[in-house]
N, C-alpha and C positions, 0 to 999 in steps of 0.2 A: 574479374568473374567471381560470382558468389561462391564462397567456400562451402562445401557440404561434406558430410560424413555418410558412409553407407548406412542403409536403413536399420540394420541390426545393431551397429554400434551406437547409432543415434538414439534408438529406442532404449538401450541400456543406459545411456548417458542421462536421458530424461527421467528414467525411473530413479536413478541415484539423486538427481536434482530435486525430484518430487519429495523424496524422503528428507533431504536436507531442508527443504522449504517447510515441511510440516514441523520440524523441530524449531526452526527459526520463528515461525508464526506463533507457535505455542509459547516460546520464550518471551515474545513481545507482549503477550496478553495474560499469561498465567499469574503474574504477580499482582494484577488488579484485584484479584480475589482475596489476597492475603495482606493488602495494605493495612486494614484495621488491626490485624494481629501484630504486624511489625510496629505499627504506630504505638500500640499498647506496650509492647516489650521494651521499646527504647524511649518511651515517654515523649513522643513526637506530636506536633500539631499536624492537622491535615495538610497544610501548605508544605511543611517540612517533609513529610513522608511521600508527598506527590513527586518529589525529585527522583524516586525510584523509577517512575515512568518518564518524567520529563527529560532527565539526563539521557536515558536510553534513546528516546525519540530524537533528540537533537543530534547526537553522535551518529545514529543510524541514518538519518537524512543526509548528513554531510558525507558520511562514508560511502553511501550508495553512489553518488556522483563522482567522488574521488576514485573509487575502485573502477568506475566506468571509464574515467579518463586514463587511468593506469593500464587498463585493458587494451587501450589503443597502442600501447608501447611494449608491454611485457606479456609473457606467456600467462594465459588465464590459469593454467594449473599451478603456477608458482604463486599467483595472487590468492588462489583458494587455499593453498597450503598455509600461507601466512595468516589469512583470515580465520581459518578453522582452528589453528593453534592458539590464536588470541582469544577466540570464542571459548575454547576449553579452559584457557588460563583464567579468564574472568569468572568462569563457573567455579573453579577451585578457590579463588579468592572469596567469592560470595559464600561458599559453603563454610569456609573457615572464619567468616566475619564474627568478631566479638564487639566491634563498635559500628555505629551507623555509617561512618565515613567509609568503612571497608566495604559495606554493601553497595554504596554508590560507586566506589572504585571498581568493584566487581562488575556492576552493570555497565560502566563506561567501557571497561575492557571487553566485555561481551559484545556491546554494540559496535565497537571498533572492528572486531573480527567478523561479527554476524552480517555487517553491512556489505560484505563481499557477496552474500547470497542473493539479495534482490538484484544486484548488478549482474551477476551470473545468469539469473533467471531471465533477465531481459535480453542479455547478449547471445546466449547459446541458441535459442530458436532463430534469431536473426542471422547470426554468423554461420551456423552449421546446417541450416535447412533452407532449401529453395523457397521462393515466395509462395508457390502454389501448395507447399506442405507446411508453411509456417503457422497457419491457424491451428492445425492439429497439435503442433508442438506447444504453442501458447496455451492450448486447452489443457494439456498435461500439467503445465505450470500452475494453471488455475485450480486444478484438482488438489495439488499440494497445498496451496493457499487455503482452499475451502476446508480441507481436512484438518489443518492446523487450527483454524478458527472453530471448527466443530468440537474437537476433542480437548482443546486447551482448557476451558473452564471445568470440564468434567475431570480431567487428569489432575488439575490443581486441587479441586474439591476432594478427590480421593486421597491424594498424597498428604494433604494437610489434615485430613481426618484420622490418618493412621500414623503419621510421622511429622517431623518438624517441617516448616516452610523451607528450611535450608536445602532440603532434598529436591526442591524445584530447580535449584542451580545444577544438580547432578544430571538432570535429564539432558541438558545441552551438551554434555561430554560425549554423548552417543553420536554427535555429528562427526567425530573423528573416524568413526567406522566407514564413512564415505570417502575419506581421503585417498586410499589406495585405488579406488575405482575412478576417481577424477584423474589421478596421475596416469591411469591406464588408457582411459577413453578420450581425454582431451589431447589434441595434438601439440606439437612443439613450435608452432608458428609464433614468431615474435613480431612486434610492431616495429615501425620505423624508429631508427635511432634519433634521438633528440632530447632536449632539455625539458624538464618539467617546470612550468611557471609556478613556483611555490608561492610567490607573492600573490599572484592571482588566485591561487587555491585558498590561501589564508583569507583573502578578502571575501571570497565566496562563502567560506566556512563561517566567517564572522557575520555576514549578511544573513545566512540561514539561521544561525544560532540566535541572533538578535530578533529576527522576525518570529521565529517560533516561540521565543520567550515573551515577546510582545503579545502574541496571540494568547498564550496560556495564562499570562499574568495580567493581561489587559492593561498594558503599560504604554502610554503615549511616548515617553522618552525612549524606551527600547525600540519602538517602531521608528521614531525619527533616527535613532542610531543605525538601525538596519537600513533605512533609506539612504543615509549618508555613505555607508559601507557599499551599498549597491551601486551608487554613483561612482565611487572609486573603482569598484570592480569593472564597471562598464568602460571607464576611461582606461583602465589597465589592459583589458583585452583589445581595445582599439589600437593602442600604441605599442604594446609589447611585441617583440620580434617573433616569439613563439608563445602566444597567449594560452592560458589554461583552457579556455573555450574559444574557438575561432568565431569571430563575429559573423562570418559568412553563414554559419549554421542558423542564425536568427534572421538572416536575409532570405532564407528559404521560407517563403510565405506559408506553404502547406504544412511545414514542420511547426512553425510558430502557432498557426491556427489549430493544429492538432494538439499541441500542448495546452492551449487555452481551453479547448473543449474537454480534454481529458481531466484538466484541473477541476473544472466545474462539475463534470459528471462524477468524478471521484467523491467530491464533497457532498453532492446530493445522495449518492449511493451510501455514503457513510452514515447518513441519517438513520438507516435501519438498525445496524448493530449498536449504534450509540444510544438511540432513544428507546429501543424496545426493553432493555433491562430496567431502565428507569420507569417506563410505563408499567411494567409488570410489578415493580416494587411499590410504587406510589399509589397506583389505581387498583391493581389486583392484590396488593399486599402479600406478594409471594417472597419466599426465602431465595437466597442466591443459588442454592442447589437446585431448586425447582425451576428457576429461571433458565438455568443451563439446559435442562431437559426440554423446556418449551422451545428454545432456540436450536436445539440439536437437529430436528428433522429438516429445517431449511438449509442448514449448513451441509448436511449429509447429501441432500438432493443437489446442492451446488457442486459437490465433489463428483457425484455420479453423472451429472450433466455437463461437466467441464469439457471433456473430449468431444461431446456432441456439439457444443458451441464452437470449438475450434474447427470441426469438420464443416459446420455451416459457413464459417468465414471462408474456408477454402473453396467450397462448392457454389455458394450463393453470393459471396463477396461481403466485404465489411459493412456497406450500408444496410444490407439485409439483416446482418447480425445486430447492428445498432438499433434498427427498428424493432427487432424481436426483443432485445434487451430493454429498450425504453418502454415497450408495451408491458412487459412483465413488471418492471419497476413501478410504472404508473399504476398498474393493477394492484401492486402491493401497497403503495401509499394510500390510494383511494380506499382500499378495503380496510386498512389499519385505521384510517381516519374515520371510517364509518362504524367500526365495531369496538372502539375503545371502551374498556370496562366490561366487556363480555367475557365468555369463557376462554381460558387460556388455550383450550384445544382449538378453538376457532382462530385465535391469534396465531398459533403454530402453523395452521394451514395457510394463512395469509402470508406469513413469513417466507414460505416456500417460493412464492411468486417473486418477492423482492430479492431474496438471496440468489436465486438462479439468474434473475436479470442483472444483478450486480456482477456476478461472475462473467456472464456473457458480455457486459459492457467493458469489463477489464480486458478481456480478450480482444474485443473489436478495437478499442482505442490503442492498445499496445501494437496491434497489427497495422492499424492506420498510420501511427506515427512512424513505425519501423520502415514502412514503404516509402517514406519521404526522405530517407537518409541514404547517403552513399556508404560503401563499405568502410571507408576511412573515418566516418562520423558515427558509426554505430555505437561504439563504447560510451563516449561522452554524451551522445544524443539520447540514448536510452537511459543512461545514468541520470540525466536531467529530468527525464520523465518520472523515474522512480523517486527522485528527490521531491519533485512537485507533488506527487501523490501523497507523500508524507505531510507536506505543508498543507495540502488541501484538506486532509483528514483533520489536522490540528485546527485549521480555520473553521471547518464545519462544527467541530466539537465546541469551540469557543462561542460561536454565534448561536448555535442551538442551545447551549447551556445557559447563556445570558437570556435568551427568550424564555426558557423554562423558569428562570429566576423571576422574571416579571410576571409570568402567569397570564391568565386571560379571564375575562368575565362574560364574554359573549362567544357564541359558536353557531355553527350551521347544523350540527348533528343532534337529532333528538335523543339518541342513545347516550350521549355524554351527560352524566348525571351530577357532576360537581366541577368546581373550578380546576382541579388537577386534571380531570379528563378533558376539559375544554381546550387547554393549551396544547395537548398532544394531538387532539383532533385537528386543530387549526394548523399546526406545523406540518403534519402529514399532508393536508390539503395543499398548502403552499408549495411543498416540495414536489407534489404531483404536477402542479401547474408549471413549475420551473423545468421539470423534465421534458415537458412538451415543447417549451420554448427553446431549450438547448438542443434538443433533437432536430427541430426545424432548422436551426442555424447550422448544425452538422450537415444536413442534407443540402443546404445551399452551397456549402464549401466542398464537400467530398462526394456527393451523390448527385444523380440527375443532372440538372443544369450546370452545376459546378464541374462535373466530370466532363461534360461536353465542351465547356469553355477551356478547360485545361488541354483537352485533345486538340482544339482549334489553335491554341497558342503554340503547342508543340509542333503542329504541322506548319505553322507560319515560320517557326524558327528553322 
């Protein structure tokens, strides 16, 4: 039977989780703004300084699925204690850094601890709330993600304008304030006693690291290494007595299809926060500070509408929320494709549609995937979803980045007035078309006819 908490304790737990998510998301994005400053101070090339972001992303992705697996066996409050202490320790190392390697060490320690947060954000709504209330809980999680995205660049700009970039590390230490509340509101339930398949975990970590590096570095050899490690991992989970991930979870067709759709949708949605700053910089010639203000209204609206999206999932169902999200994302892409080069005020308005749609889609896909899992599979199953979201974002960044490098000489939009505007207009149009195709696939599997077919199979069984 699904474990739940009373509504009062559950609401308090979600508020604490939302605060932690805000800090975690800010920590992931704040350093993008100061990479040029750090590069100049330590005399680094762009590829060298990029490891501040890359190292964090790799460890964060691996940690999210690892903590998800551990949550199937250990108390979630203990894992959070370990994670938040490491998060703070990495912050201290980063603040005290006198050499570049110390900054990287601090970021790796931060990512090791912070990766417990996305795992927790996926598990708490599923483990502690009944299915009919899960959408609202996931909506609260989405609010924390949207707020962190909204205020991260602004906080980073303010801190670095009045003090050293080192103080960005200090912000993460505030996450320790939430630890007593987690210890209070999370229960003492432990998972089943059993061994952890460390070999399988190492193979999975190696696969993720190699694949992410292959994507960010555009390396064929790293991709082939990742493929080889993936083959070894699949063989390991098939023959190990207690595998890191049970193969049966992938034989769950609805779970596997849900992961595929979530992977593609996350990548498509990522086009908005990744491309918009570059569009405003290269076409509108705006400074980083003003770019943050243009993106702020969309992020804040996402935060304000997050709980509404969760309630829609509970009341109308996930397919309805997916349709609403896809419609908003499509409107955002089409409008951005149409108005490239126009006033930043108009762009800010168009971003509202895309950002709110992105938040709704995240809620809908998390809810969709969670409903395909048994209680015993929740930890590792949702951890896999969190990990794939990171890989999806990295993949989208690499592919869109390469497309921007190639540029474009033709376009469909009469408002696009130069080659730089052409390529943005074309990419936004292509993303809009892909959103329609993926949404259609989702409905074939999870809504309408797909739902009736599943009901018929269940009745036959």
